[in-house]
Backbone bond lengths (Angstrom), bond angles and torsions (degrees), N, CA, C in turn:
res aa  C-N    CA-C-N  psi(-1)  N-CA   C-N-CA  omega(-1)  CA-C   N-CA-C  phi
1 X - - - 1.452 - - 1.519 109.30 -
2 X 1.320 117.16 136.45 1.451 121.64 -179.35 1.517 110.02 -90.68
3 X 1.326 115.16 140.13 1.455 119.86 179.09 1.523 110.07 -80.67
4 X 1.308 115.84 147.40 1.459 120.22 174.17 1.520 106.00 -81.43
5 X 1.331 116.28 127.21 1.461 118.91 -175.96 1.527 110.69 -93.56
6 X 1.320 114.82 159.40 1.456 119.93 -177.60 1.525 112.63 -101.47
7 X 1.313 117.70 11.50 1.459 120.66 179.95 1.514 109.92 -76.03
8 X 1.322 116.61 146.21 1.464 119.20 177.87 1.522 109.49 -89.60
9 X 1.308 115.18 147.81 1.452 120.51 -179.37 1.517 110.52 -80.87
10 X 1.332 116.88 146.71 1.460 120.07 178.48 1.534 110.58 -63.06
11 X 1.319 116.36 157.69 1.459 121.96 -178.35 1.523 112.42 -66.77
12 X 1.335 118.00 -13.87 1.458 120.86 -178.66 1.516 112.02 -78.03
13 X 1.336 118.17 -8.23 1.448 121.06 -178.50 1.525 109.58 -59.95
14 X 1.336 116.68 128.23 1.445 121.77 177.06 1.520 114.50 82.96
15 X 1.306 118.03 -5.97 1.460 121.96 -178.20 1.527 109.29 -94.30
16 X 1.323 117.21 139.79 1.466 120.97 178.47 1.520 108.94 -65.45
17 X 1.330 115.55 127.15 1.458 121.17 176.47 1.514 108.58 -120.01
18 X 1.306 115.72 129.53 1.449 120.27 177.13 1.520 107.94 -85.84
19 X 1.339 115.25 128.97 1.458 121.36 -177.33 1.522 109.91 -129.78
20 X 1.317 114.86 150.19 1.462 119.37 172.05 1.523 107.72 -73.05
21 X 1.335 118.08 159.03 1.470 119.48 177.06 1.534 111.69 -57.74
22 X 1.329 116.94 -36.20 1.477 120.55 -179.76 1.529 111.48 -65.83
23 X 1.338 116.87 -45.25 1.466 120.35 179.33 1.527 110.40 -65.78
24 X 1.323 117.76 -39.10 1.460 121.51 178.57 1.525 110.20 -60.46
25 X 1.326 117.32 -45.94 1.459 121.13 179.91 1.525 111.20 -64.96
26 X 1.333 116.96 -40.07 1.469 121.19 178.81 1.526 110.22 -62.07
27 X 1.327 117.56 -40.48 1.462 121.32 179.13 1.529 111.45 -69.90
28 X 1.335 117.29 -38.42 1.470 120.47 174.82 1.528 110.43 -59.82
29 X 1.332 116.18 -45.02 1.470 120.90 179.96 1.524 111.36 -63.62
30 X 1.343 116.71 -42.12 1.461 120.13 179.07 1.531 110.53 -63.94
31 X 1.336 117.37 -43.42 1.468 121.35 179.37 1.525 110.36 -61.23
32 X 1.318 116.79 -45.33 1.470 121.38 178.92 1.527 110.73 -60.40
33 X 1.326 116.89 -44.54 1.465 121.25 -179.18 1.530 111.23 -63.72
34 X 1.323 116.98 -45.56 1.465 120.02 -178.34 1.523 112.48 -67.43
35 X 1.329 117.56 -36.69 1.464 119.75 -177.65 1.524 112.59 -80.24
36 X 1.294 117.93 -11.07 1.471 120.83 177.66 1.529 109.29 -112.55
37 X 1.300 117.45 -85.54 1.456 122.08 -176.86 1.528 111.65 -58.19
38 X 1.324 117.55 -42.81 1.468 120.95 -177.92 1.510 113.08 -60.28
39 X 1.318 116.82 -46.24 1.472 120.14 -179.75 1.521 111.68 -67.73
40 X 1.318 117.06 -36.51 1.473 120.15 178.02 1.529 110.03 -65.42
41 X 1.341 116.05 -45.71 1.468 120.27 -179.63 1.523 112.07 -61.56
42 X 1.330 117.69 -43.81 1.456 120.24 -178.06 1.525 110.87 -69.91
43 X 1.324 117.82 -34.33 1.471 120.76 176.65 1.530 110.15 -63.09
44 X 1.332 116.43 -39.88 1.473 120.21 177.44 1.525 111.37 -64.45
45 X 1.346 116.73 -41.76 1.464 120.67 178.55 1.527 110.91 -62.05
46 X 1.328 116.09 -43.20 1.468 120.10 -179.73 1.524 110.23 -65.35
47 X 1.324 117.17 -42.80 1.467 120.81 179.20 1.526 111.35 -63.12
48 X 1.321 117.28 -43.14 1.471 121.27 178.47 1.522 110.32 -62.19
49 X 1.339 116.93 -42.24 1.459 121.16 179.97 1.526 111.32 -66.98
50 X 1.327 118.03 -35.79 1.474 121.90 178.57 1.524 111.06 -61.47
51 X 1.318 114.67 -35.83 1.464 119.56 -178.40 1.521 112.81 -67.23
52 X 1.330 117.50 -14.64 1.463 121.24 -178.89 1.518 113.44 -79.17
53 X 1.335 117.57 -9.08 1.461 118.99 175.01 1.511 113.71 117.74
54 X 1.329 114.82 -145.57 1.468 124.57 -173.38 1.535 111.48 -46.83
55 X 1.346 116.09 114.46 1.468 121.13 -175.94 1.523 112.81 -71.84
56 X 1.331 118.07 -25.72 1.468 120.49 -177.57 1.531 111.94 -69.47
57 X 1.316 117.39 -24.50 1.470 120.74 -179.99 1.528 111.36 -118.83
58 X 1.315 117.07 22.96 1.458 122.31 -174.88 1.537 109.31 -102.45
59 X 1.336 115.50 100.91 1.461 120.89 -178.42 1.518 113.02 -63.41
60 X 1.352 116.40 -36.25 1.461 119.56 179.18 1.522 111.09 -64.72
61 X 1.323 116.37 -40.14 1.459 121.05 179.23 1.532 110.28 -65.34
62 X 1.330 115.90 -46.99 1.466 120.03 -179.66 1.535 110.80 -60.84
63 X 1.327 117.30 -41.70 1.463 121.49 179.52 1.525 110.90 -65.29
64 X 1.323 117.21 -41.19 1.462 120.85 179.54 1.529 110.92 -65.99
65 X 1.329 117.29 -40.11 1.464 120.68 178.43 1.538 110.69 -66.36
66 X 1.335 116.62 -38.31 1.460 119.87 177.46 1.537 110.37 -65.46
67 X 1.322 116.31 -42.62 1.467 120.99 177.09 1.535 110.58 -60.72
68 X 1.326 115.70 -40.44 1.465 120.59 177.97 1.530 110.64 -62.35
69 X 1.307 116.94 -43.69 1.465 120.85 179.09 1.517 112.01 -61.31
70 X 1.326 116.72 -43.64 1.466 120.58 178.82 1.526 110.91 -65.00
71 X 1.326 116.23 -40.64 1.459 120.00 179.99 1.531 110.33 -65.46
72 X 1.324 117.86 -43.04 1.459 121.00 179.73 1.533 111.11 -65.24
73 X 1.323 116.76 -34.22 1.458 120.23 175.64 1.524 110.29 -64.03
74 X 1.337 116.93 -44.05 1.463 120.51 179.05 1.532 110.48 -65.17
75 X 1.325 117.44 -39.19 1.469 120.66 177.84 1.532 110.05 -60.51
76 X 1.324 116.89 -44.70 1.469 120.88 179.25 1.526 110.76 -64.57
77 X 1.319 116.50 -40.52 1.463 120.83 178.40 1.527 110.41 -62.75
78 X 1.327 116.67 -47.19 1.469 120.93 179.45 1.526 110.94 -61.78
79 X 1.324 116.90 -42.58 1.464 120.63 -179.97 1.530 110.33 -60.45
80 X 1.319 116.89 -42.52 1.459 120.75 179.68 1.526 111.18 -66.69
81 X 1.322 117.35 -44.39 1.468 121.07 178.90 1.523 109.82 -60.40
82 X 1.324 116.56 -47.89 1.465 120.56 -177.31 1.528 111.61 -66.48
83 X 1.319 116.97 -37.23 1.459 121.03 179.23 1.529 111.21 -65.81
84 X 1.322 116.17 -33.17 1.464 121.40 -175.79 1.529 113.23 -107.63
85 X 1.323 117.36 15.29 1.469 120.73 -175.95 1.518 112.04 -78.44
86 X 1.310 113.49 142.41 1.463 121.45 170.64 1.527 105.20 -117.30
87 X 1.317 116.14 118.78 1.461 120.13 -176.97 1.525 108.75 -86.53
88 X 1.336 114.99 123.97 1.455 121.45 -177.58 1.526 108.51 -117.16
89 X 1.318 115.55 122.48 1.464 118.64 178.34 1.515 109.66 -89.98
90 X 1.318 115.70 159.60 1.461 121.21 -178.37 1.528 112.21 -62.63
91 X 1.325 117.80 -24.44 1.466 120.33 -179.83 1.525 111.94 -72.69
92 X 1.349 116.64 -16.36 1.458 120.35 -179.73 1.527 112.32 -87.58
93 X 1.334 117.06 -0.81 1.454 120.65 -173.98 1.527 110.14 -110.34
94 X 1.320 115.82 137.10 1.462 120.22 178.48 1.525 110.01 -68.16
95 X 1.320 116.60 135.87 1.463 120.81 -176.86 1.518 113.86 -75.91
96 X 1.323 117.90 -24.80 1.457 119.59 -173.10 1.523 113.16 -104.17
97 X 1.321 117.44 6.65 1.467 121.46 -178.98 1.527 110.24 -130.65
98 X 1.323 115.45 150.75 1.465 120.62 177.37 1.525 108.32 -68.66
99 X 1.328 116.15 127.19 1.456 122.06 178.31 1.520 108.25 -148.93
100 X 1.317 116.69 177.87 1.464 120.48 177.91 1.523 109.45 -57.52
101 X 1.300 116.21 135.19 1.458 121.30 -179.90 1.514 113.56 89.91
102 X 1.329 117.34 -7.95 1.468 120.59 178.41 1.524 109.75 -72.01
103 X 1.317 114.89 145.35 1.459 121.03 168.63 1.518 104.39 -106.13
104 X 1.324 115.60 114.73 1.457 120.27 -175.31 1.522 110.93 -111.24
105 X 1.310 114.82 144.55 1.464 121.28 171.52 1.519 106.28 -105.79
106 X 1.324 115.39 119.90 1.456 122.42 -176.13 1.517 109.84 -115.28
107 X 1.320 115.84 135.52 1.455 121.19 176.62 1.521 107.81 -113.16
108 X 1.340 115.21 111.82 1.459 119.62 178.49 1.520 109.34 -73.54
109 X 1.313 115.57 144.40 1.459 121.41 178.48 1.531 108.87 -55.72
110 X 1.320 117.04 126.27 1.463 121.87 179.81 1.516 113.85 94.73
111 X 1.340 118.97 -12.35 1.467 121.97 178.26 1.527 109.64 -92.56
112 X 1.332 115.94 159.18 1.468 119.79 178.73 1.524 112.20 -107.70
113 X 1.335 117.40 -18.98 1.466 121.82 -179.49 1.519 110.60 -115.52
114 X 1.338 117.34 131.16 1.472 119.11 177.69 1.528 111.70 -71.91
115 X 1.311 115.14 156.23 1.462 122.87 177.59 1.529 107.69 -110.79
116 X 1.342 116.20 130.45 1.460 121.51 -177.68 1.527 109.26 -98.42
117 X 1.345 116.16 131.38 1.463 121.56 -178.17 1.520 110.85 -140.28
118 X 1.319 115.30 151.60 1.456 122.36 173.99 1.527 107.78 -97.00
119 X 1.321 117.82 127.81 1.463 121.90 179.03 1.524 107.74 -91.74
120 X 1.331 116.18 117.38 1.451 119.36 179.01 1.508 112.91 160.35
121 X 1.315 114.97 -164.67 1.457 122.98 179.79 1.524 110.10 -72.27
122 X 1.314 116.89 149.27 1.465 121.51 176.44 1.525 110.30 -58.67
123 X 1.321 117.16 -24.24 1.462 121.59 179.01 1.528 112.10 -70.84
124 X 1.335 117.64 -12.73 1.462 122.58 178.11 1.524 111.71 -87.78
125 X 1.317 117.10 -2.32 1.466 122.29 -172.45 1.520 113.09 -46.45
126 X 1.327 114.90 138.05 1.466 122.63 177.26 1.510 108.59 -127.08
127 X 1.328 116.01 156.14 1.464 120.55 -179.54 1.520 111.52 -57.15
128 X 1.314 115.44 134.73 1.452 121.45 173.90 1.513 116.01 80.15
129 X 1.328 118.52 1.05 1.459 120.53 -178.97 1.524 110.69 -123.24
130 X 1.318 115.48 133.79 1.454 119.85 170.20 1.522 107.26 -76.56
131 X 1.325 116.31 149.79 1.458 121.04 179.42 1.523 108.48 -102.63
132 X 1.312 115.67 132.47 1.458 122.51 179.15 1.523 108.19 -111.28
133 X 1.311 116.26 116.11 1.463 120.77 179.09 1.528 110.03 -69.66
134 X 1.326 116.71 133.76 1.465 118.81 177.09 1.534 112.14 -67.31
135 X 1.332 117.42 -12.93 1.459 121.76 179.11 1.530 112.63 -90.89
136 X 1.340 117.13 -7.76 1.464 120.83 178.65 1.533 108.95 -75.18
137 X 1.328 117.92 162.13 1.470 119.02 178.60 1.540 112.78 -56.50
138 X 1.334 117.46 -43.65 1.462 120.16 178.21 1.519 110.70 -67.58
139 X 1.335 117.26 -43.43 1.458 121.20 179.58 1.514 111.80 -59.23
140 X 1.339 116.22 -46.12 1.466 120.27 178.21 1.522 111.35 -61.38
141 X 1.334 116.33 -39.12 1.467 120.74 -176.44 1.524 112.29 -67.65
142 X 1.335 117.89 -36.17 1.467 119.07 -174.74 1.523 113.81 -92.10
143 X 1.336 118.27 -14.93 1.465 119.88 -179.41 1.529 110.44 -56.58
144 X 1.327 116.07 128.43 1.454 121.53 179.32 1.518 114.41 86.17
145 X 1.346 117.47 -5.29 1.459 120.94 -179.81 1.520 111.14 -76.59
146 X 1.322 116.10 160.96 1.459 122.66 179.95 1.524 110.14 -115.52
147 X 1.326 116.15 167.71 1.465 121.32 176.01 1.528 108.63 -57.64
148 X 1.320 115.21 133.57 1.466 121.11 -179.86 1.514 113.67 96.30
149 X 1.340 117.45 -18.40 1.462 120.23 179.28 1.525 110.48 -69.72
150 X 1.321 116.19 141.47 1.462 122.06 172.31 1.522 106.29 -110.76
151 X 1.328 116.09 127.92 1.466 120.27 -179.44 1.518 109.61 -124.02
152 X 1.308 115.65 146.87 1.465 122.02 178.77 1.520 107.87 -113.91
153 X 1.319 115.23 138.54 1.464 120.16 178.59 1.514 109.19 -138.04
154 X 1.324 114.63 158.64 1.452 120.44 -178.72 1.525 110.34 -87.19
155 X 1.325 115.77 119.43 1.466 123.23 177.45 1.532 107.72 -108.08
156 X 1.327 117.51 165.99 1.471 119.40 -179.19 1.539 114.16 -55.66
157 X 1.333 117.36 -33.59 1.465 120.36 -178.06 1.525 113.08 -100.35
158 X 1.320 117.29 18.88 1.458 120.55 179.73 1.516 111.38 120.21
159 X 1.311 115.49 177.28 1.463 120.80 -177.75 1.521 111.51 -71.18
160 X 1.346 115.52 141.10 1.462 122.40 175.76 1.520 108.16 -124.58
161 X 1.326 115.45 149.83 1.459 120.90 177.54 1.522 108.82 -119.51
162 X 1.333 115.79 135.00 1.459 121.64 175.95 1.524 108.37 -127.36
163 X 1.325 115.41 150.49 1.457 121.47 176.56 1.522 107.81 -111.57
164 X 1.330 116.99 135.31 1.461 122.41 176.95 1.535 106.44 -79.45
165 X 1.338 116.60 111.84 1.460 121.71 -177.23 1.530 111.20 -91.90
166 X 1.355 116.19 -37.29 1.449 119.69 -177.83 1.519 109.67 -155.45
167 X 1.332 115.89 152.04 1.469 121.91 176.26 1.523 107.19 -133.09
168 X 1.333 116.15 124.46 1.454 122.25 175.65 1.526 108.26 -116.08
169 X 1.311 116.21 150.83 1.464 120.70 176.17 1.499 110.08 -110.01
């Protein structure tokens, strides 16, 4: 029997997320792995910990149950993302404008070095790149912009301006 966990679900639950075909497949594979091998492994850990005796003072049991709760939360998150996913191929995106899946180089006003970011879902994350949500104030401001455009957006400490230096697909 699976325990009901007390973790809260991320705000992205139930919201349409646009994903690349590669990210969609990676999430399908992760969901399959967690719902099969992952659940079997955690059940074995819980059973082994139960055999150690008193559950109220059993650190191994408590750790295994916590791991199970986190895994079940991730399974629910993946199921929601996959259920509400819209798969977007690179051919559907304009090459000269910032869009989902774009890797943009942004130069903040007053900085000398541009910052490179991937525009999209956190599930699209790649090594070495920060992910910029298109729903964030900066993400909303740069969507549809072209190289050379300067856009201003509202940040917590006041308005900031960034210049689009480069766009990669």
